[in-house]
C-alpha positions, 0 to 999 in steps of 0.5 A: 499500499502506498504512503499518502499525505492528507489535507484537511481544512482547519474550520477555527485555526489557535495560534496558541494550540499545537497541532500535534495529534492525527486528526484527519476525520476532524479535518476530513482530510483528502489523500493523495499519494506521497510520491506525488509530493516528490515532484513538486518539491522545489516549488514547495520549498518556496511556500511559508508554512508552519510545523505543528504549530504557529511558532514554527515557522518554516517552508515547504511540508513536514513529510513526515510530521504535521504541517500548517498552511496558512491561507496566504500560502494556499494560491500558491499551493494551488498553482503547483498542484494545478500544473501537474499534468495528472491534476485533471485526471487523478480523483485524488489531485481533484479532490485536493484542488477542490479543497484548496479552493474552499480553503481559499474563498473562506481564509482558513488554514490548511493542515497537512499530515505526513507519511 
């Protein structure tokens, strides 16, 4: 079975909370094959994120942990996903783009669970 990366929308983001628990159902996560992230890695390193909590700013995704993607980084992340030729045919990619569009429209943080 392939490893997956999961993404969900945080409805009520808390700056002082440490997001340490694996809760994909809470955030209605969608999953993509983690190997896809390898193809995006150079572009992902330019996106501002936070690892586990707001007090740990970083870039890209915590491949084996939890990443918080702020609203201001979502448009760039969406562009990376939509440029991928598989984004029009793979259900998992379409689900991720739909999730990102919703988060952008609602100005929400996205949570990422690495493998």
